[in-house]
N, C-alpha and C positions, 0 to 999 in steps of 0.2 A: 816260448814256454816249453819247448821240447816236443811239440806235436808236429806231424807233417801236414802239408796243405790238404792232402786227401782226408786225413783224420778230422781236421777242423771242418771241412766241407760236409762230411757225413754227419758230424755232430750237430751242426747248426742248420743244415739243409740248404746251404748256398752252393752254387757251382764252384768248381775248382778255379775257374777263370776269375770269378769275383773275389775269392779269397786271395788268390795270388796278386790281383791288382791292388787290393787294399793293403796287403802286406808290403808290396813294392812302394806304394805311396807313403806308407808309414816309415819305411826304411830311408827313403830319399828326403822326405820333408819333415818327418816327425809329426805329421798331422794325425790326430787320433779321433776326430769327429767329423761328421758331414755337416756342412753348413747349408744344405738345401732347404732346411726348414725356414730360412729367412726369405725364401723366394715366393711364399704364398701371397695370394691376393689379400689386400688389407680388408679387415672386417668393416662392414657398413655400420653396424651397431656396436658402439663401444660399451664398456661395462656400465657406465652411467645410464646409457639408453636402456640397457637390459634391466637395471633396477627400476627405472621408470615404467617399463613395460610390465614388470612384476606387480607394481602398485596398481596399474590399470586393470590387470587381470583379476587381482584379488578383490578389487572394489566391486566388480560385477562378474561373478563366476559363470553366469549364464549367457554372457555376451558372445555374439558370433565373431568370427574372424574379421569380417568387414567392419563391424562396429569397433572392435579393438583397434584395427588399423586406422580408422577415422579418428578415434580418440588420440592415438599416438601421433598421427600426422598433424593434429591440431596444435601440438606443442611446438617448442622452439627448435627441436632438433631436425635433422634431415628427414625428408619424406622417404618412406620405404613402402615396398609392395606388400600385399596380403601374404604372398608366398614367403617373403622374408620374415614377416611376423610369425607365420606358422612354423618355419624352420627354427626360429629362436625359441618359440614356445616348447617345442619338442626337446631342444637342447637344454632348456632350463627345467625340464621335468614336468611341464604341464601337458597333460594329454587329455583327449576327449574321453569323458567317462559317461557311460549310460547308467541311468538309475535302474537297478535290478530289483525285481519284486521278490520278497522273501515269501516262500510258500507258507500259508497259515497252517499251523499244526492243529489237526482236529483232536479235540480232547476226547478221550475214551472214558465213558462212565461205567 
């Protein structure tokens, strides 16, 4: 694109070595993306399991993590640990909420 390796390195915050290596790979093989994202560990809970977990959580919002895990593991899918349930709850946006007291406004007469 008409920029030097040093300019690209400064603009994107990568080292000159990284920029030159990626540029050389692109020139030699035409590769434009990194396929390292395919190497992750497979997820234990699939999308279907997460939908089931959501139903269990919404059914009883005051249930503790061990209760939720017991309900989930009683079903047909694979058994998972309490920590896995907790991690998936956080990923799905369910967080621990504490009830907060609203201070009473004293009426002035």
